[in-house]
N, C-alpha and C positions, 0 to 999 in steps of 0.2 A: 204885451209883456210889461210887468210893472218895472218901475225905475230901479228897484233894488236888483231885480233879475238882470236888467240891462247893464247895470254897473258891474256886476260880477262877470257877466259875459264879455264885456269890453276888456276888463282887467285880465281875465284869463286868456283872451285872444292875444292881447299885447304880449303877455308872458310867453305864450306858445310860439309867437313869432320871433321871440328873442330880442324884442325891442327894449332898449334900456330906459326909455322915457315916454311920457305921454306926448311930448313934442315930436318924437320920431313917428309915432302912430298918426299924429295930426298931419305931418308932412306927407306920409304915405297916402292918407285919405284925402288930402287937399282941404283940410279944415284947420281951424285955429287950435292952438294948445288949449285955450280956455274951453273950447267945445268938448274936447276929449276929457278934460278935467271935470267938467260938469256931468258928462256921461258916467265917468268912473265914481263920482261922488253921489250919484243918484239924483242930481238936481234936474236933469232934463233927459230926454230920450232922443236917439238919432232920428233924423228926418227919413222919409222914404228912400231917397237916394243913398244916404249914408248907411242906412240899415241894409240896403242891397249890397253895398260895398263890403260891409262887415260880414254878410253871409258868404260872399265870394271869398273873402280871406279865410273864413272858417273852412270852406271847401279846400282851399289851397293847403291849409294846415293838415286837414284830414288826408289829403293825397300824398303827403310827404314832400311837397315841393316848397315848403316855407323857407328853408335855408337858401335855396337857389334864388327865390324871389327877393329875400332880404339882401343877399349879396349883390344882386343887380341894382336894387334900390340904393344901397349905400355907395355903390360905384358911380351912381349918377346915370345909369343906363336909361332910365326913363324920367330923368329930371328931378328925382326925389332926394338924392343924397348930397 
């Protein structure tokens, strides 16, 4: 996928998850804010592992479980919030 397609995909995913910032998505994925910023600006593309994590998050959104996941994340249930 080209970097513009990745940028749009990451931005849409972050919005679909209800995350207010690139920093929140970065913490959820275990990457730096700068990494997410570069993805969303089309400067770089996710590595294989990060791309797999993004795919998993897309599936969670599609399954309707995003709200529960983000609530757990923000509560610190898995060390993210």
